[in-house]
N, C-alpha and C positions, 0 to 999 in steps of 0.2 A: 529674138528680140522680145518676144512676148514675156520673157522672164524678168525684164527690167521694170515692168509695171506692177508686178505682184507685191503683196505686202511683205516687208522684210521679216516679220514675225511669223514663224511657222505655226501650224495649228497645234503642235505640242506645247509651245510656249504660251499660247493663248489659253489653253485649258488649265495649265498649271497656275497662271495668273488668276484666273477666275476662281479656282478652288481656294487659293490663298486669300483672295479678296473676301470670299464667303466666310472662311475661318476667322479672319480678322474682324469682320463685321459682327459675327456671333460673339467673339470675345469682348468687343467694345460694348455691345448691347448688354451682355452679362455684367460687365463692370458698372454700367450706368444703373441697372436694376438693383444691384447690390448696394451701390452708394445711396440710392434713394431709400432703400429699405432701412439702412443704418441711420440715415438722416431723419426719417420720419417715424421710426419705431417708437411708440409711446412708452413701451415698457423700459427701454433703455435710455431714452433721452431725458426723462424727467424724474427718474427714481433717485431719491436722496441716498447718499452713501450710508446713512444710518440704517435705512431700510434693507440695504444689502448686507450690512455687517452684523446686525443683531438678529437673533432668533426670536421672532415675535410669538412663538408658541408659549402659552401660559399653562401652568399646572391648574388642576381643578380648583384648588384653594384660591389661587390668584384670580381666576375667572370669576369666582363668587365674590371676592373682595372688590373687584373692579366696579361692581354695582354701587359701592359705597363712595366712589370718587365722583365729585360733582364739578361741572364747569359752569361759571356764572360771569355776568357782565362782559360778554364777548363783544368787542367792538372792532370794526375793520377800518383801515385807512390805506390810502395809496400815496406814494411819493416817488420821486425820481432819484435814483442814486447817482453817484459821481460819473458813471459811464452813460448817463442819460437813458437808463432803462427804468421802466416802471416796476416798482416793487410794492407788493401788497402785504400789509402787516396786520396780524391778528393779535389783539391784546385781550387778556381776560384774567380770570381768577380761577384757581383750582382749590377744591376743598376736600380734605380727607375726612369723610364722615364715619370712618371705621374706628377700631380700637387698636390698630397696629401702625407702626410707621411704614412708609413706602420708600424703598431705597432707590428705585429707578422708575421712571414712567414715560411712556410714549403715547401720543395721541394720533388718531387719524382724522383728518379734516376732509369733508366732502363738499366741494363747491358745485352748485347746480345752475342750470340755465333757466330761461323763462318757461320751459316745458317740463320742469322738475326732473331733468335728466342730469346725471353726474357728468360734469365736464372736467373735473380734476379731483383725484383722490391722492392725498400724500400723507405719509406717516412720518412724524417728527418727534424727536425727544423733547420733553419738557424739562427733565433733569435726568441725569444718568449716573450719578455718583452717590454712593452711600453717605458721603459726607454732606451732601445737599438733600438728605432725606426729608420727606414731608411727614411730620409727626402727626399722631392721631389727633383729630380736631383742628388741625392747622389749616389756615387759608393763606395762599401765596399767589402773587401776580405772576403772569408769564407773558412773553412776547415771542412770536414766531413770524418770520418773514418768508414769503413765497415769491420767487422770481418769475415764474411762468404761469400766471393765472390767465386762462383764455379770455378773450374779449367777449365771448358769449356768456360769461358768468353774469347772474342776475343781480349782483351787487348786494345780496343779502348775506347775513352771517352764515358761514358753513355749518353743516352738521358735524359735531365733534363727539368722539367716543374714545375710550381707553382701548388702545390696541396692545399695550404691553405694560405690565407693572411687575415690580420685584419686591417680594415680601422678605423680611428677615428669615434666616434659616431657623427651622424649628429644632430644638435640641431634645 
């Protein structure tokens, strides 16, 4: 009679169940950690497609010529897009102070917080077609939109520098 009050699960079934529970728990925890890593990885989440697709290495002549490119009249504005997301827009002028046309140009904008720490660094094309080249001595307006500027940004104009330019091929 003493057998009728015993647990119907044998000790072997209990140990298999607890090992399986531990394995499933580890797999679920691993899935959560990987999901959070992909969700919050700053290098993957906000890198523009241009930055991934273009080789930003410049030849020595292009690096030297980049010093002749000037940015002026940079103004920032914020607006809401049709999806009710806040978009930050940078307007400015670019000037080619050199003696050669520039066939393609990308800039890097660095946004800072109140403690002068970089909160966002993005590289964007200003123009990328030889048809839209910037002639020597030419000044041109540009506009670039940023979707994910952190709220810790100090609302000052970002630091802007040339990160890529393309000079005509030398014959």
